[in-house]
MARROVEX-903796 format. One line per field, with one value per residue (C-alpha): x, y, z. Coordinates in nm, 2 decimals. Layout:
u (X	...) $
v (Y	...) $
w (Z	...) $
This chain:
u (8.59	8.86	8.83	9.04	9.15	9.36	9.64	9.80	10.18	10.30	10.51	10.82	11.08	10.96	10.61	10.42	10.07	9.86	9.68	9.55	9.83	9.85	9.82	9.84	9.97	9.78	9.87	10.08	9.95	9.89	9.55	9.48	9.86	9.92	10.07	9.86	9.89	9.58	9.58	9.36	9.31	9.11	8.95	8.91	9.29	9.50	9.65	10.02	10.26	10.41	10.69	10.68	10.99	10.97	11.29	11.38	11.55	11.92	11.89	11.98	11.70	11.63	11.80	11.56	11.25	11.01	10.96	10.59	10.59	10.69	10.49	10.55	10.44	10.52	10.90	10.97	10.96	10.91	10.99	10.79	10.93	10.76	10.88	10.67	10.73) $
v (9.90	10.17	10.50	10.81	10.88	11.16	11.10	11.38	11.39	11.46	11.77	11.56	11.48	11.12	10.99	10.67	10.62	10.31	10.25	9.96	9.77	9.87	10.24	10.44	10.80	11.06	11.40	11.57	11.91	12.16	12.20	12.44	12.47	12.09	11.85	11.57	11.27	11.18	10.82	10.57	10.26	9.94	9.98	9.61	9.54	9.45	9.75	9.82	10.08	10.34	10.57	10.92	11.15	11.52	11.66	12.03	12.15	12.09	11.81	11.44	11.23	10.90	10.60	10.36	10.57	10.67	11.04	11.12	11.49	11.84	12.10	12.48	12.63	12.99	13.03	12.65	12.37	12.02	11.70	11.39	11.04	10.71	10.37	10.06	9.88) $
w (8.47	8.48	8.67	8.71	9.06	9.22	9.46	9.67	9.65	10.00	10.08	10.16	9.90	9.90	9.97	9.93	9.78	9.78	9.46	9.25	9.06	8.69	8.77	8.45	8.52	8.33	8.47	8.74	8.85	9.13	9.29	9.58	9.65	9.66	9.41	9.27	9.05	8.84	8.71	8.54	8.76	8.78	9.13	9.17	9.12	9.42	9.60	9.55	9.70	9.47	9.59	9.45	9.45	9.42	9.27	9.22	8.91	8.93	9.19	9.13	8.98	9.16	8.99	8.81	8.87	8.59	8.52	8.54	8.46	8.59	8.76	8.78	9.12	9.14	9.09	9.14	8.89	9.05	8.86	8.98	8.96	9.05	9.14	9.23	9.55) $
C-alpha cells in the first residue's frame, strides 16, 4: 500500500527528515507560513534519512543533490534540494 505523507522542511538551510525508503516526492509548497514536502511513500518500508536543503535564488546549489521544486513565499523564492543519507 502507498500513502501520501507531508514532511515539514525546517527553517534552517539544511534539515533532515525520516521517511520510508523509496520516497517519491510529489510537491513542495507553503502551508500556514511553513515549507512542506508531500511525498508518496510505502509506510511499511524501512525508514531512511533524507537531507533537505533550502537555497535562495542566486545562492550555490548543493553538489549532487536532486532539485525537488521551488516555492514562492512573499518576495522570496526558495529552491528545495534533497539527498538521501
